[in-house]
C-alpha positions as CSV (number, residue, x, y, z in Angstrom):
1,G,286.3,-57.4,29.5
2,V,288.3,-54.6,27.8
3,N,291.9,-53.6,28.7
4,V,293.6,-50.5,27.5
5,S,297.2,-50.8,28.7
6,V,300.0,-48.2,28.8
7,V,302.9,-49.5,30.7
8,F,306.6,-48.5,31.0
9,G,309.6,-49.3,33.2
10,Q,312.6,-51.6,33.1
11,L,312.3,-54.9,31.3
12,S,312.6,-57.8,33.7
13,E,315.4,-60.3,33.1
14,E,312.9,-63.1,32.4
15,A,311.0,-60.9,29.9
16,A,314.2,-59.9,28.1
17,R,315.2,-63.6,28.0
18,Q,311.9,-64.5,26.4
19,M,312.4,-61.8,23.7
20,R,315.9,-62.8,23.0
21,S,314.7,-66.4,22.5
22,R,312.5,-65.0,19.7
23,G,315.6,-63.5,18.0
24,K,315.6,-60.0,19.6
25,S,319.1,-58.5,20.0
26,L,318.7,-56.4,23.1
27,K,321.8,-54.6,24.4
28,A,321.3,-53.7,28.0
29,S,323.2,-50.9,29.9
30,A,326.1,-51.8,32.2
31,D,323.7,-52.2,35.1
32,G,321.5,-54.5,33.0
33,K,318.7,-52.1,32.6
34,L,316.4,-52.0,29.5
35,P,313.8,-49.2,29.6
36,F,310.6,-50.2,27.7
37,C,307.1,-48.9,27.0
38,A,304.2,-50.9,25.8
39,M,300.7,-50.0,24.9
40,G,297.7,-51.9,23.5
41,V,294.0,-52.7,23.6
42,S,292.7,-56.2,24.3
43,S,289.3,-57.6,24.8
44,V,287.8,-61.0,25.6
45,I,284.1,-62.0,25.6
46,H,282.9,-65.3,27.1
47,P,279.2,-65.4,26.3
48,K,276.8,-67.3,28.5
49,N,275.1,-69.0,25.5
50,P,277.2,-72.0,24.2
51,H,276.1,-71.3,20.7
52,V,277.8,-67.8,20.7
53,P,281.6,-68.3,20.4
54,T,284.2,-66.7,22.6
55,M,286.2,-64.0,20.8
56,H,289.5,-62.4,21.7
57,F,291.5,-59.7,20.1
58,N,294.6,-57.8,21.1
59,Y,296.7,-55.2,19.3
60,R,299.8,-53.7,20.8
61,Y,302.9,-51.6,20.3
62,F,306.2,-52.2,22.0
63,E,309.4,-50.1,22.2
64,I,312.7,-50.7,23.9
65,E,315.6,-48.3,24.4
66,E,319.0,-50.0,24.2
67,A,322.2,-49.0,26.0
68,D,323.4,-46.9,23.1
69,G,320.1,-44.9,22.9
70,T,318.8,-46.7,19.8
71,K,315.1,-47.8,20.0
72,Q,313.7,-51.1,18.8
73,W,309.9,-51.1,18.1
74,W,307.4,-53.5,16.9
75,F,303.6,-54.2,16.6
76,G,301.9,-57.4,17.5
77,G,298.4,-58.9,18.0
78,G,295.5,-60.7,16.4
79,T,291.9,-61.7,16.5
80,D,290.7,-65.2,17.0
81,L,287.4,-67.2,17.6
82,T,286.8,-70.0,20.0
83,P,283.4,-71.7,19.4
84,T,281.9,-74.4,21.6
85,Y,280.2,-75.9,18.6
86,L,281.2,-75.7,15.0
87,N,279.1,-73.6,12.6
88,E,280.9,-73.6,9.3
89,E,279.0,-70.5,8.0
90,D,280.2,-68.5,11.0
91,A,283.8,-69.7,10.6
92,V,283.8,-68.7,6.9
93,H,282.3,-65.3,7.7
94,F,284.8,-64.6,10.5
95,H,287.9,-65.6,8.4
96,K,286.7,-63.9,5.2
97,T,286.2,-60.6,7.0
98,L,289.7,-60.8,8.5
99,K,291.1,-61.8,5.1
100,E,289.5,-58.7,3.5
101,A,291.2,-56.5,6.1
102,C,294.6,-58.1,5.4
103,D,294.2,-58.0,1.6
104,K,293.9,-54.2,1.6
105,H,297.6,-54.2,2.4
106,D,299.0,-57.4,0.9
107,P,297.3,-60.6,-0.3
108,K,300.2,-62.6,1.2
109,L,299.4,-61.5,4.8
110,Y,296.2,-63.4,5.6
111,P,297.6,-66.9,4.8
112,K,300.8,-66.2,6.7
113,Y,299.0,-64.8,9.8
114,K,296.2,-67.4,9.7
115,K,298.9,-70.1,9.9
116,W,300.7,-68.2,12.6
117,C,297.5,-68.1,14.6
118,D,296.9,-71.8,14.2
119,D,300.4,-72.5,15.3
120,Y,300.4,-70.0,18.2
121,F,297.1,-71.0,19.9
122,F,298.2,-74.6,20.2
123,I,297.8,-76.5,23.5
124,K,300.7,-78.8,23.1
125,H,299.8,-81.1,26.0
126,R,296.3,-81.6,24.5
127,G,297.4,-81.7,20.8
128,E,294.6,-79.3,19.9
129,R,294.2,-75.6,19.1
130,R,292.4,-73.2,21.5
131,G,289.8,-72.4,18.8
132,I,289.3,-72.1,15.1
133,G,291.9,-69.3,14.8
134,G,291.9,-66.1,12.9
135,I,295.0,-64.0,12.5
136,F,298.1,-63.5,14.7
137,F,301.4,-61.8,14.3
138,D,304.2,-60.4,16.4
139,D,307.5,-58.5,16.0
140,L,306.2,-56.6,13.0
141,D,308.6,-53.8,12.3
142,S,308.7,-53.3,8.5
143,P,308.2,-51.8,6.0
144,S,307.7,-48.6,8.1
145,K,306.1,-47.7,11.4
146,E,303.3,-45.8,9.6
147,E,302.5,-48.6,7.2
148,V,302.4,-51.3,10.0
149,F,300.2,-49.0,12.1
150,Q,297.8,-48.6,9.2
151,F,297.7,-52.4,8.8
152,V,297.0,-52.9,12.5
153,Q,294.2,-50.3,12.4
154,S,292.6,-52.2,9.5
155,C,292.7,-55.4,11.6
156,A,291.1,-53.6,14.5
157,K,288.3,-52.1,12.4
158,A,287.5,-55.7,11.2
159,I,286.6,-56.9,14.7
160,V,283.0,-55.6,14.9
161,P,282.0,-56.8,11.4
162,C,283.7,-60.2,11.8
163,Y,282.1,-61.0,15.2
164,I,278.9,-59.1,16.0
165,P,276.8,-60.7,13.2
166,I,277.6,-64.1,14.7
167,V,276.5,-62.8,18.2
168,K,273.2,-61.5,16.7
169,K,272.6,-64.7,14.9
170,H,272.9,-67.0,17.9
171,C,272.3,-65.0,21.1
172,H,268.7,-66.2,21.4
173,D,269.4,-69.9,20.5
174,A,268.0,-72.3,23.0
175,F,270.6,-74.6,24.7
176,T,270.5,-77.7,26.9
177,P,272.3,-78.4,30.2
178,E,274.5,-80.9,28.3
179,E,275.6,-78.2,25.8
180,K,276.4,-75.8,28.7
181,Q,278.5,-78.5,30.3
182,W,280.5,-79.0,27.0
183,Q,281.0,-75.2,26.9
184,Q,282.5,-75.4,30.4
185,L,284.9,-78.2,29.4
186,R,286.0,-76.1,26.4
187,R,286.6,-73.2,28.7
188,G,288.9,-75.4,30.8
189,R,291.1,-75.7,27.7
190,Y,291.0,-71.9,27.3
191,V,292.3,-71.5,30.9
192,E,295.0,-74.1,30.2
193,F,296.3,-72.2,27.2
194,N,296.2,-68.8,28.7
195,L,298.0,-69.8,31.9
196,V,300.6,-72.2,30.4
197,Y,301.4,-70.7,27.0
198,D,300.0,-67.2,26.3
199,R,302.8,-64.7,25.8
200,G,300.9,-61.7,26.9
201,T,299.8,-63.4,30.2
202,K,303.3,-64.5,30.9
203,F,304.7,-61.0,30.2
204,G,302.1,-59.4,32.4
205,L,302.8,-61.7,35.3
206,L,306.6,-61.1,35.0
207,T,306.1,-57.2,35.0
208,P,306.7,-55.9,38.6
209,G,303.7,-53.9,39.9
210,S,301.3,-55.1,37.2
211,R,297.6,-55.4,38.0
212,I,297.0,-59.2,38.2
213,E,293.2,-58.9,37.9
214,S,293.6,-57.2,34.5
215,I,296.1,-59.8,33.3
216,L,293.7,-62.6,34.3
217,M,290.7,-60.8,32.8
218,S,290.9,-63.1,29.7
219,L,289.9,-66.1,31.8
220,P,286.2,-67.2,31.8
221,L,284.2,-66.8,35.0
222,T,283.6,-70.5,35.2
223,A,285.2,-73.6,33.7
224,R,285.2,-77.4,34.2
225,W,287.5,-80.4,34.0
226,E,286.5,-84.0,33.8
227,Y,288.9,-86.9,34.1
228,M,289.7,-88.4,30.6
229,H,286.5,-87.0,29.0
230,T,286.0,-88.1,25.4
231,P,282.8,-87.1,23.4
232,P,280.9,-89.8,21.5
233,E,282.0,-90.4,17.9
234,S,280.2,-88.4,15.2
235,S,278.7,-86.1,17.9
236,R,278.7,-82.3,17.5
237,E,281.3,-82.2,20.3
238,A,283.6,-84.6,18.4
239,E,283.1,-82.4,15.2
240,I,284.6,-79.3,16.8
241,L,287.5,-81.4,18.3
242,E,288.4,-82.6,14.8
243,V,288.8,-79.1,13.5
244,L,290.8,-78.1,16.6
245,R,293.2,-80.9,15.9
246,N,293.4,-80.4,12.1
247,P,292.9,-76.7,11.2
248,K,290.9,-75.9,8.1
249,D,291.2,-73.4,5.3
250,W,287.9,-71.5,5.7
251,V,288.2,-69.1,2.8
252,H,288.8,-71.2,-0.3
């Protein structure tokens, strides 16, 4: 699925409260109104084959006009990978490609945004990440709008080279019913994160008149839950869980 969103209107009280909790100083007009516009592109692919990882990216721009007419703006987004089974070579390729895109602008960016991604896509009630990460950032408003926009474009241009080689490598891999079932259990975790924690999903659901189907496009078509399921020790299923609980440095 691919969403191209351009939305504008009045910020809901709940959305404004969320932004203030992140340190935004938003001065509403006397009647409490905060006009905003937001635009972005987001995509999620949930492949049928459990050996091809799920990939998500989203890059967005946000602008709010305060009561005195001043405008606050920022960019946010990221790209992340959610494999069903761990393939270290794929993980290294994915992260190295994103690192190269960041390094064109500042070598400090990749480690910072890689950690932000690991921290953001954390399912607290499970004690594990949604996937093996990538990069994630929000509230980016310096050094200048043009420079931040150029950085965001570099990140977006890295999506095809970081992901498509992995798809081509695995799209014809054979898989068993048991591997498909594990994929469905992992997709249950994806659903849990998106509905409980994801900032974009929450914002969309709080925006009056929003198209719910577009907001929920990030969810897989099918998912599964099993009561107290634990994979056998030293299995390939246990291997991916270990990485989700303890994120790795893939590029050094």
